[in-house]
N, CA, C and O atoms as CSV, one atom per row, in Angstrom:
chain,resi,resn,atom,element,x,y,z
A,1,MET,N,N,-8.944,-3.462,-7.512
A,1,MET,CA,C,-7.854,-3.297,-6.596
A,1,MET,C,C,-6.549,-3.354,-7.378
A,1,MET,O,O,-6.362,-4.237,-8.215
A,2,ILE,N,N,-5.664,-2.434,-7.113
A,2,ILE,CA,C,-4.359,-2.360,-7.764
A,2,ILE,C,C,-3.312,-2.811,-6.761
A,2,ILE,O,O,-3.324,-2.380,-5.608
A,3,GLN,N,N,-2.407,-3.677,-7.196
A,3,GLN,CA,C,-1.338,-4.171,-6.332
A,3,GLN,C,C,0.007,-3.700,-6.855
A,3,GLN,O,O,0.272,-3.754,-8.056
A,4,ILE,N,N,0.852,-3.239,-5.947
A,4,ILE,CA,C,2.210,-2.844,-6.296
A,4,ILE,C,C,3.139,-3.598,-5.355
A,4,ILE,O,O,3.035,-3.475,-4.134
A,5,GLU,N,N,4.037,-4.370,-5.925
A,5,GLU,CA,C,4.885,-5.259,-5.139
A,5,GLU,C,C,6.332,-4.776,-5.116
A,5,GLU,O,O,6.847,-4.222,-6.088
A,6,PHE,N,N,6.970,-5.010,-3.961
A,6,PHE,CA,C,8.377,-4.684,-3.769
A,6,PHE,C,C,9.089,-5.898,-3.199
A,6,PHE,O,O,8.528,-6.632,-2.384
A,7,GLY,N,N,10.321,-6.105,-3.627
A,7,GLY,CA,C,11.126,-7.211,-3.127
A,7,GLY,C,C,11.817,-6.862,-1.818
A,7,GLY,O,O,11.655,-5.771,-1.271
A,8,LYS,N,N,12.584,-7.816,-1.342
A,8,LYS,CA,C,13.293,-7.665,-0.074
A,8,LYS,C,C,14.246,-6.475,-0.076
A,8,LYS,O,O,14.517,-5.892,0.974
A,9,ASP,N,N,14.748,-6.118,-1.239
A,9,ASP,CA,C,15.701,-5.002,-1.325
A,9,ASP,C,C,15.071,-3.667,-0.959
A,9,ASP,O,O,15.797,-2.705,-0.708
A,10,ARG,N,N,13.748,-3.577,-0.919
A,10,ARG,CA,C,13.065,-2.322,-0.569
A,10,ARG,C,C,12.391,-2.372,0.803
A,10,ARG,O,O,11.726,-1.416,1.203
A,11,TYR,N,N,12.561,-3.483,1.523
A,11,TYR,CA,C,11.888,-3.650,2.816
A,11,TYR,C,C,12.215,-2.506,3.774
A,11,TYR,O,O,11.356,-2.087,4.549
A,12,HIS,N,N,13.425,-2.008,3.729
A,12,HIS,CA,C,13.843,-0.929,4.640
A,12,HIS,C,C,13.073,0.376,4.409
A,12,HIS,O,O,13.125,1.270,5.253
A,13,THR,N,N,12.370,0.501,3.300
A,13,THR,CA,C,11.602,1.722,3.017
A,13,THR,C,C,10.124,1.601,3.374
A,13,THR,O,O,9.365,2.549,3.172
A,14,ASN,N,N,9.703,0.454,3.900
A,14,ASN,CA,C,8.281,0.246,4.204
A,14,ASN,C,C,7.699,1.357,5.072
A,14,ASN,O,O,6.652,1.912,4.740
A,15,ASP,N,N,8.358,1.685,6.172
A,15,ASP,CA,C,7.811,2.702,7.082
A,15,ASP,C,C,7.657,4.054,6.396
A,15,ASP,O,O,6.669,4.753,6.619
A,16,VAL,N,N,8.613,4.421,5.574
A,16,VAL,CA,C,8.541,5.695,4.863
A,16,VAL,C,C,7.386,5.689,3.862
A,16,VAL,O,O,6.661,6.676,3.746
A,17,MET,N,N,7.217,4.592,3.148
A,17,MET,CA,C,6.128,4.493,2.174
A,17,MET,C,C,4.765,4.482,2.863
A,17,MET,O,O,3.814,5.091,2.372
A,18,ILE,N,N,4.670,3.798,3.990
A,18,ILE,CA,C,3.415,3.773,4.753
A,18,ILE,C,C,3.075,5.168,5.256
A,18,ILE,O,O,1.926,5.600,5.155
A,19,ASN,N,N,4.049,5.867,5.790
A,19,ASN,CA,C,3.801,7.241,6.256
A,19,ASN,C,C,3.386,8.145,5.109
A,19,ASN,O,O,2.550,9.029,5.295
A,20,TRP,N,N,3.954,7.941,3.925
A,20,TRP,CA,C,3.557,8.718,2.759
A,20,TRP,C,C,2.079,8.452,2.445
A,20,TRP,O,O,1.325,9.383,2.163
A,21,CYS,N,N,1.673,7.190,2.495
A,21,CYS,CA,C,0.266,6.847,2.237
A,21,CYS,C,C,-0.650,7.506,3.264
A,21,CYS,O,O,-1.689,8.059,2.904
A,22,ARG,N,N,-0.278,7.450,4.516
A,22,ARG,CA,C,-1.098,8.064,5.570
A,22,ARG,C,C,-1.257,9.564,5.359
A,22,ARG,O,O,-2.317,10.127,5.634
A,23,LYS,N,N,-0.217,10.199,4.876
A,23,LYS,CA,C,-0.240,11.649,4.680
A,23,LYS,C,C,-0.950,12.064,3.391
A,23,LYS,O,O,-1.608,13.104,3.354
A,24,ASN,N,N,-0.820,11.264,2.345
A,24,ASN,CA,C,-1.269,11.694,1.015
A,24,ASN,C,C,-2.536,11.029,0.492
A,24,ASN,O,O,-3.081,11.461,-0.524
A,25,ILE,N,N,-3.011,9.991,1.164
A,25,ILE,CA,C,-4.222,9.313,0.714
A,25,ILE,C,C,-5.250,9.395,1.831
A,25,ILE,O,O,-5.046,8.868,2.925
A,26,SER,N,N,-6.351,10.059,1.540
A,26,SER,CA,C,-7.392,10.184,2.561
A,26,SER,C,C,-8.104,8.852,2.715
A,26,SER,O,O,-8.135,8.041,1.790
A,27,GLY,N,N,-8.665,8.638,3.869
A,27,GLY,CA,C,-9.388,7.397,4.127
A,27,GLY,C,C,-8.567,6.416,4.919
A,27,GLY,O,O,-7.385,6.641,5.181
A,28,PHE,N,N,-9.183,5.353,5.291
A,28,PHE,CA,C,-8.596,4.321,6.131
A,28,PHE,C,C,-7.593,3.481,5.354
A,28,PHE,O,O,-7.807,3.179,4.180
A,29,GLY,N,N,-6.512,3.109,6.002
A,29,GLY,CA,C,-5.519,2.230,5.408
A,29,GLY,C,C,-4.606,1.675,6.469
A,29,GLY,O,O,-4.652,2.113,7.618
A,30,GLY,N,N,-3.785,0.726,6.109
A,30,GLY,CA,C,-2.833,0.166,7.046
A,30,GLY,C,C,-2.532,-1.286,6.749
A,30,GLY,O,O,-2.851,-1.798,5.676
A,31,TRP,N,N,-1.911,-1.940,7.717
A,31,TRP,CA,C,-1.459,-3.311,7.554
A,31,TRP,C,C,-2.617,-4.296,7.471
A,31,TRP,O,O,-3.623,-4.152,8.165
A,32,VAL,N,N,-2.462,-5.285,6.625
A,32,VAL,CA,C,-3.375,-6.424,6.565
A,32,VAL,C,C,-2.513,-7.686,6.524
A,32,VAL,O,O,-1.333,-7.624,6.179
A,33,TYR,N,N,-3.093,-8.808,6.871
A,33,TYR,CA,C,-2.342,-10.061,6.875
A,33,TYR,C,C,-2.506,-10.853,5.589
A,33,TYR,O,O,-1.822,-11.854,5.376
A,34,ALA,N,N,-3.395,-10.411,4.752
A,34,ALA,CA,C,-3.628,-11.060,3.466
A,34,ALA,C,C,-4.261,-10.028,2.545
A,34,ALA,O,O,-4.281,-8.839,2.866
A,35,ASP,N,N,-4.765,-10.460,1.433
A,35,ASP,CA,C,-5.471,-9.578,0.511
A,35,ASP,C,C,-6.544,-8.803,1.277
A,35,ASP,O,O,-7.334,-9.414,1.996
A,36,PRO,N,N,-6.594,-7.468,1.142
A,36,PRO,CA,C,-7.553,-6.687,1.918
A,36,PRO,C,C,-9.011,-6.984,1.587
A,36,PRO,O,O,-9.906,-6.646,2.363
A,37,GLY,N,N,-9.255,-7.611,0.444
A,37,GLY,CA,C,-10.596,-8.086,0.114
A,37,GLY,C,C,-11.659,-7.015,0.052
A,37,GLY,O,O,-11.727,-6.268,-0.924
A,38,ASP,N,N,-12.480,-6.925,1.061
A,38,ASP,CA,C,-13.648,-6.052,1.067
A,38,ASP,C,C,-13.259,-4.600,1.323
A,38,ASP,O,O,-12.736,-4.272,2.388
A,39,TRP,N,N,-13.512,-3.742,0.356
A,39,TRP,CA,C,-13.174,-2.328,0.479
A,39,TRP,C,C,-14.341,-1.513,1.027
A,39,TRP,O,O,-14.240,-0.288,1.098
A,40,ASP,N,N,-15.444,-2.149,1.416
A,40,ASP,CA,C,-16.631,-1.434,1.882
A,40,ASP,C,C,-16.432,-0.670,3.177
A,40,ASP,O,O,-17.219,0.229,3.475
A,41,GLU,N,N,-15.417,-0.991,3.953
A,41,GLU,CA,C,-15.180,-0.338,5.236
A,41,GLU,C,C,-14.558,1.050,5.075
A,41,GLU,O,O,-14.226,1.692,6.072
A,42,GLY,N,N,-14.399,1.512,3.866
A,42,GLY,CA,C,-13.770,2.805,3.638
A,42,GLY,C,C,-12.267,2.712,3.471
A,42,GLY,O,O,-11.584,3.735,3.407
A,43,ARG,N,N,-11.743,1.497,3.399
A,43,ARG,CA,C,-10.299,1.316,3.221
A,43,ARG,C,C,-9.909,1.809,1.831
A,43,ARG,O,O,-10.505,1.409,0.831
A,44,LYS,N,N,-8.914,2.673,1.779
A,44,LYS,CA,C,-8.421,3.208,0.506
A,44,LYS,C,C,-7.118,2.545,0.080
A,44,LYS,O,O,-6.804,2.477,-1.108
A,45,TRP,N,N,-6.364,2.056,1.062
A,45,TRP,CA,C,-5.099,1.406,0.760
A,45,TRP,C,C,-4.772,0.405,1.867
A,45,TRP,O,O,-5.327,0.466,2.964
A,46,ALA,N,N,-3.870,-0.505,1.558
A,46,ALA,CA,C,-3.433,-1.497,2.540
A,46,ALA,C,C,-2.030,-1.951,2.163
A,46,ALA,O,O,-1.573,-1.746,1.039
A,47,VAL,N,N,-1.363,-2.565,3.115
A,47,VAL,CA,C,-0.023,-3.096,2.874
A,47,VAL,C,C,0.119,-4.417,3.621
A,47,VAL,O,O,-0.365,-4.569,4.743
A,48,SER,N,N,0.787,-5.364,2.982
A,48,SER,CA,C,1.106,-6.624,3.635
A,48,SER,C,C,2.549,-6.978,3.299
A,48,SER,O,O,3.077,-6.559,2.268
A,49,SER,N,N,3.174,-7.743,4.166
A,49,SER,CA,C,4.564,-8.131,3.948
A,49,SER,C,C,4.751,-9.568,4.403
A,49,SER,O,O,4.259,-9.979,5.453
A,50,LYS,N,N,5.467,-10.312,3.592
A,50,LYS,CA,C,5.730,-11.703,3.909
A,50,LYS,C,C,7.153,-12.038,3.476
A,50,LYS,O,O,7.508,-11.917,2.304
A,51,PHE,N,N,7.952,-12.458,4.437
A,51,PHE,CA,C,9.347,-12.813,4.183
A,51,PHE,C,C,10.127,-11.676,3.509
A,51,PHE,O,O,11.000,-11.919,2.675
A,52,GLY,N,N,9.798,-10.436,3.882
A,52,GLY,CA,C,10.504,-9.285,3.344
A,52,GLY,C,C,9.955,-8.749,2.041
A,52,GLY,O,O,10.346,-7.664,1.610
A,53,ASN,N,N,9.060,-9.478,1.403
A,53,ASN,CA,C,8.413,-8.999,0.181
A,53,ASN,C,C,7.138,-8.270,0.583
A,53,ASN,O,O,6.336,-8.791,1.358
A,54,THR,N,N,6.954,-7.071,0.060
A,54,THR,CA,C,5.857,-6.212,0.487
A,54,THR,C,C,4.937,-5.901,-0.682
A,54,THR,O,O,5.393,-5.664,-1.801
A,55,THR,N,N,3.624,-5.904,-0.406
A,55,THR,CA,C,2.633,-5.543,-1.406
A,55,THR,C,C,1.767,-4.416,-0.870
A,55,THR,O,O,1.233,-4.502,0.236
A,56,PHE,N,N,1.633,-3.360,-1.659
A,56,PHE,CA,C,0.710,-2.268,-1.363
A,56,PHE,C,C,-0.510,-2.460,-2.245
A,56,PHE,O,O,-0.387,-2.787,-3.425
A,57,TYR,N,N,-1.689,-2.257,-1.668
A,57,TYR,CA,C,-2.962,-2.404,-2.373
A,57,TYR,C,C,-3.673,-1.054,-2.371
A,57,TYR,O,O,-3.659,-0.344,-1.365
A,58,PHE,N,N,-4.287,-0.705,-3.481
A,58,PHE,CA,C,-5.011,0.553,-3.592
A,58,PHE,C,C,-6.385,0.315,-4.191
A,58,PHE,O,O,-6.536,-0.435,-5.155
A,59,ALA,N,N,-7.384,0.963,-3.610
A,59,ALA,CA,C,-8.750,0.847,-4.114
A,59,ALA,C,C,-8.961,1.728,-5.346
A,59,ALA,O,O,-9.756,1.387,-6.222
A,60,ASP,N,N,-8.256,2.855,-5.418
A,60,ASP,CA,C,-8.449,3.817,-6.507
A,60,ASP,C,C,-7.221,3.891,-7.413
A,60,ASP,O,O,-6.084,3.885,-6.941
A,61,ASP,N,N,-7.469,3.961,-8.709
A,61,ASP,CA,C,-6.389,4.097,-9.682
A,61,ASP,C,C,-5.545,5.337,-9.421
A,61,ASP,O,O,-4.320,5.294,-9.534
A,62,ARG,N,N,-6.189,6.424,-9.077
A,62,ARG,CA,C,-5.481,7.694,-8.858
A,62,ARG,C,C,-4.462,7.559,-7.726
A,62,ARG,O,O,-3.326,8.015,-7.857
A,63,ASP,N,N,-4.860,6.937,-6.620
A,63,ASP,CA,C,-3.940,6.748,-5.495
A,63,ASP,C,C,-2.785,5.833,-5.885
A,63,ASP,O,O,-1.640,6.082,-5.506
A,64,ALA,N,N,-3.076,4.787,-6.632
A,64,ALA,CA,C,-2.027,3.873,-7.082
A,64,ALA,C,C,-1.044,4.579,-8.011
A,64,ALA,O,O,0.162,4.345,-7.935
A,65,THR,N,N,-1.552,5.433,-8.876
A,65,THR,CA,C,-0.688,6.184,-9.792
A,65,THR,C,C,0.208,7.142,-9.023
A,65,THR,O,O,1.408,7.213,-9.291
A,66,MET,N,N,-0.354,7.881,-8.074
A,66,MET,CA,C,0.460,8.801,-7.264
A,66,MET,C,C,1.559,8.038,-6.527
A,66,MET,O,O,2.709,8.477,-6.497
A,67,PHE,N,N,1.209,6.902,-5.936
A,67,PHE,CA,C,2.174,6.090,-5.208
A,67,PHE,C,C,3.271,5.588,-6.154
A,67,PHE,O,O,4.456,5.653,-5.827
A,68,THR,N,N,2.874,5.096,-7.309
A,68,THR,CA,C,3.825,4.580,-8.280
A,68,THR,C,C,4.795,5.668,-8.744
A,68,THR,O,O,5.998,5.431,-8.851
A,69,LEU,N,N,4.270,6.843,-9.016
A,69,LEU,CA,C,5.147,7.938,-9.444
A,69,LEU,C,C,6.161,8.306,-8.369
A,69,LEU,O,O,7.285,8.703,-8.675
A,70,ARG,N,N,5.764,8.175,-7.131
A,70,ARG,CA,C,6.659,8.548,-6.024
A,70,ARG,C,C,7.667,7.452,-5.683
A,70,ARG,O,O,8.825,7.753,-5.393
A,71,TRP,N,N,7.247,6.188,-5.713
A,71,TRP,CA,C,8.060,5.118,-5.137
A,71,TRP,C,C,8.641,4.108,-6.117
A,71,TRP,O,O,9.378,3.215,-5.700
A,72,THR,N,N,8.331,4.221,-7.412
A,72,THR,CA,C,8.929,3.252,-8.337
A,72,THR,C,C,9.757,3.939,-9.377
A,72,THR,O,O,10.336,3.279,-10.240
């Protein structure tokens, strides 16, 4: 699992980044309340946020690389 973290200064972009994931990464993804843990359900990506700090999780290196190139 690959984690990409953003601070409070990027919180306003969460919805845009989530929509990008929904459009560009096939498979199930979305909000989780903690580490997404088990990827057996077909989850390809996940996002969690706590106190304005946001973490995106990716099951595949390729998806994480595409996301990183776009958003960092």
